[in-house]
N, C-alpha and C positions, 0 to 999 in steps of 0.2 A: 830375358828371352825365353827361358824355360816356362815361366808362368804364362806368357803369351801363347806358346805352343800348346800347353795343356788346355788353355781356354779354347783355342781353335779346335783342338781335338774333341773336347766336350761338345762344342756347338755342332761339329760335323756329325757326331754320334746321335745327337738329339734330332738333327734334321733327317738323318738316315732312318732313325726309328719312327719318326712321324710319317715320313714318306712310305715306309713299309706298312704302318698301321692303316694308312689311307688308301692302300692299293685296293682296287675293286675286287680282285680275286680273294683277298683276305677278308674283305667285308662280306662277300657272298658266302664264304665258308663259315663266318661267324653267325650268319642268319640261317645256316643249315642248308645252303644250296651248293650244288656242284658247279664250280666255275667252268668246267668243260662240257656241261650239259645244261645250258640255260634255255628254257622255253617259256612261253607265256603261261602254259598250263602249270608248269612247275613253280613259276613265280607266284601265280595266283593262289595255288594250293598252299604254298608255304605262308603267304600273307594271311590266308584264311585261318590256317592253323595257329598263327601267332595271335590273331584277333580272338579266336575261341579260347586260347590258353589264358588270355588276359581278361576275359569276362568274369570278373569277380564282383562281389558286393562292394568292396572298397573302391574299385575302379569305377563302378557305376555312380557312386556318390561323388567321386572326383569329377566325373564327366558332367553331372548336373551342376556342380560348383563352378566348373569352367564356363558353362553356359551363362550363369549369372554374372561371372566376372567379365565376360565379353560384353554382356548387356550394359554393364556400368560404363564401359568405354563409349557406348553409343548414346547414352543419356545426356541431356542438356540441363535438366532440373536436378538440383542437389538433393531434395528430399527423397524422390524415388531412387536416386543413385545410391544414397546411404542404405535404403531398405534392401535394394538388390545386393549390395555389398555384404550386408549382414547375413542375408540368406545364403550367398555364395560361401562366406566364411564358415557358416554352420555345416554345410555339406562337405567342405574341405576338411573341417575338424573331425567329422564322423568318419570320413575316408581314412584320415591319418590314424585315428584310434583303431579302426579295423585292421589296418596294415601294420600297426605297431610302430609307426614313426612318431616317437614321443616329442622330439624337438619341434617338428612341423605342427603337430597337434597343439602344442602350447602356443605357438606363434598365432595360429588362427583363433585359438581360444582367447588370446589377449586382444585381438583385433575386434572381437565382438563388443565388449564394453566400450572401447574407444569409439566405434561407429555409433553405438547407442547413445553415448554422451553427446556427440556432435549432432545427431539427429534430434535429440531433445532440445539442444540449444537453438537449432533452426526453427523447430516448431514453436518454441516459446517466443522467439523473436517475431515470427509472423503473427502469432496470437496477440502479442502486445501491440503490434502495429495496427491490427484490426480493431482492438479495443480503443486505441487512441483516436481512430476515425469516428468512433461511435460516442465517445464521451470525452475523457481527458485528452486534450490535444497538445499537451505540454511537451510530449516526446521525451519524457524523463526516462523511459525505458532504454534510451541510448546511453545512459550514464556509465554502464560497465565498459563501454567502448571509448570513453572520453577522458581527457586529461584536464587537470585543474590549472586555472590561471587567475591572477588577481589584478584589479585595476583601481586607481585612485581617482578622486574627483577631478575632473578636467581632462582626463586622458581620452584620447580619440582612439576608438577600437579600429575603425576603418573609415575611409572617406569615399564619397561617391566617385565612381570611375576607377578606384583602385582594383588591382588584380585580386580576385577572391580565391581562397584556397581552403577555407574552413568555415564551420558554423559554430554558433555559441548558444549555450543554455545558461540563463541567468539563475544563479543560486542565491546570492544576496546582492543588495545594492539596487540602484536605479539607473537606467540608461535611456537616453533621449535620441529618437530618430529626428534629426534636425530638420530635414526637408518637409516633414509633415507635422512636426511638433508633437509627436506621440511619445509618451514616457512609458517605457517597458519595465514592469515590476518583476520580482523573482518568479521563476517558473515559466517565463516566456522564452521562446526560441527566436534567434535572430541570425541573419546572414545566410538563410537558406535559399533566397532567391538567386544569389550569385552562382549557386550550383546548377541552375537551369538556364542561365543566360548563355548565348552562343559563345561569347568570348570570356566567360567567367569573370565578369566585372561587377563591382558593387553598385547597387542601384540607389543607395542612400548613405548618408553619413551618420554614424552612431557615436555619441559622446557619453562618457561616464559622468553622472550627476551626483552620485553618492557612492563612496567607497564600497566595493563589492567583489564578489568571487563569481567566476563563470567556469563552465566546463566546455571544452572545445573538442571538435572532431573534424579531421581533415576530409575533404571531398574524396581523396584516394581511399581512405579507410571506409567511407560510406559506400563507395563503389565495391570495395572488397566484400563488405557485408552483403551487398546486393547480389553479387555473383556467387557467393557462398550459400545463399539462402534461396528459398523458393521465389519464383518470379512474382508472386503476389506482393512480396515485400516492396518491390519497385513501384507497384500500383499504389500502395498505401503511402509511400513517400511522396509521390506526385499528388495524391489527394490531399495530404496534410499541407503540402506547400501551396496548393491551389486555395485551400481554405485560408491560409495566412494572407495570400495575395488579395483575396476578396475582403478580408477584414481590413487590410491596409487601404484598399480602395474605398470601403465604406467610411473609414475615418477621414480620408481625404475629402470625400464628398460632404461629410458633416462639417469639416473645417471650412470648405468653400461656401457652404450654405450660411454658416455663421458670419463669414467675412462679407458675403453679399448682403446679409441682413444689417450688419454694422454700417456698411457703405450706404445702404438705403436710408437708414436712420440719420446718418450724418448728412446726406444730401437733403433729406426732408428738413432737418434742423437749419441748414443753410438757407433753404428756400424761405422757411418761416422767418428767419432773421432778416433776410433781404426784403421780405414783404413788410415787416415791421418798420425797417429803415425807410422804405418808400412811403409808408403811411405817415 
């Protein structure tokens, strides 16, 4: 009972103290105003005095840093956001150094290399995506974001119509796209079209024809990379996928042409055989 009474007394004292500290009269006294003589002129003059008293070099740097911090909240692209954040951290660090706030100075000083490292990663990712569209289209630059998986001969990676959730990069082995009869060697990317279909379904069946190793990346991880990087990254992903689609379409047309030629030859042979039989 005594402990409950002591706790109740402590809480009452805390509430009374808080209520006393938040009284308007006490707040006015703390800011240097007379609670019994409050006028607009007195209030304006006191606020003006406070502003003048706080116009220091340290506060000016902090104000510029705050401007860049607010700017980061309004930006949608990650690259300029990182740059603005680095500039803001620089101004905040200078402000803390001038005001003698060592702990806060070290905090903003630590944020600078962190943002610089992330910015370098984003720029490197976009640069590699751009390079992939101009030359090597294997998309091997995604390797740091992928996980390893192994398949044996006869394994089915996915079937046409299956739900698609990841893409594959062939490291070793051979894999066959059954519907179009195309064999994919190491260095080729597969499963990317499911990322673009409205219902995320596989557009073909892929079978392992030779034991091999692949690297996989989920569509969720790919979207994460996209939203964390510059918007150009998404453009290059779409361009690369479009190139893959055109390549597959060209292979399919070549296969159809060969099939039509074979059927035409077979038909001609039958006609010739029929003509000989008639003769």
